[in-house]
N, C-alpha and C positions, 0 to 999 in steps of 0.2 A: 492601326490598319485601315486602309482606305480601299474600298472596292468601287471601281468605276464601271459604268454601264453606258455604252454607246447605243444610239438608235438613229434612224433616219436614212439609212442607206437604201439603195434600190437600183432599178434598171431605168435609165433615161436615155433619150436621144441626144445627140450632140447639139449644143446650143441651149439646152434646158438647164434647170437649176435644181439643187437639192439643199436641204438644211440638215446638218448633222447635229445631234445633241449628245452631251456627255454629262452625266450626273453621278454624284457619289451616293451610295446606298444610304438609306435612312435619312435622306435630305441633308446630309452633312455639309456644312459650309466649306467652300474651297478657298476661302479668303487668303490663307497664309501660304498657298502653294503656287509654284510656277507651273502653269498648265500648258499643254501642247497637243497638237495633232500631228501625227505621222501617218504616212501611207506606205503600203508595200504591195508592189505588183508581183505576180508569180515569178519566182526565180531571181528576184532582186532584193537589195537591202532596203531597210527602212529609209524613207525619204522625208525630210523635214517639210512640213506644210506651214505651220504657224504656231506661235507661242505667246504667252502673256504672263507677266508677273501680275498678281491680282490687281494691284493699284497702279499698273503701268499701261502703256500702250502696246498694241500687238506688233509683233514682227512676223514677216512672211518669207517663205522660201520663194525662189525666183519663179517657180511654176504657178504660184498662188497670187503673186502680186497683181493687183488690178482686177482680179476676178473673184477672189475669196475674201470674206470678211469674218473676223473672229470677234465674238462679243459674248457677254454673259448676262444673266438676268439680274434684276435689282436685288434679289435675295441672296445673290452670290452662291447659289447652289448648283447652277447649271452653266455649262460652257457650250456655245454654239459655233458652228462653222457654216456660214452661208456660202454656197458655191454656185457661181453664176457662169454662164457661157461654157458649160462643161464640154470637154473634148475627150475623144476615145483614150488618149494617153493619161487621163485622170483615173482610169479604171484601176481598182485595187482595193485592198482592205484598209480601212481607215481606223486608226487607233488613237484613243485619248490617253494621255499620260500625265502623271503628276510628280513633281519633285517636292518632297516634303521637308527638305533641309532648311527652308526659310531664308536662304541666301539670295543675293541679287541675281538677276538674270544676266548671263554672259553669252558669248558666242558658243560656249560649250553646250548651251541648251538647244542648239541646232542639231545636236547629235543625240542618240538615245541614252547616252551614258548617265546623265544626272538623274534620270527619272526612275523612281523606285516603285511606282504603281502604274499599272497598265490595265486598260479595259480589254475585253475579248475581241473587239473589232467589229466593224460593220462594213458590209460589202457595197461598193459603188461600182456599177458597170455602166459605161457610156457607149452607146452604139453609134456607129457612123451613119 
């Protein structure tokens, strides 16, 4: 069982930055998981933001490319999403997710389906 906790959301003006964090409770290592960030605006489905297989390189959704950076700490216990040049359309609840199956990362990981653990979400609001 993995419990994920997100933090770092808030209210910012367009053009500014935020850094979101995701950690497993009790400092558990996330080494063997494929990790991802999704976001959800009111009334919309989950949108893929970014994902990484722990020993791989990040992949990004179209809305995140060039503005967001996914990285982890050296202890492999936290996942971060650095969001720069934020836009009002980035507003939503941001969720950290983990796929504990241990398999390779595929295009399917751009959808919520493979992820069996989810955090409670952190709200990001970008004002114009």
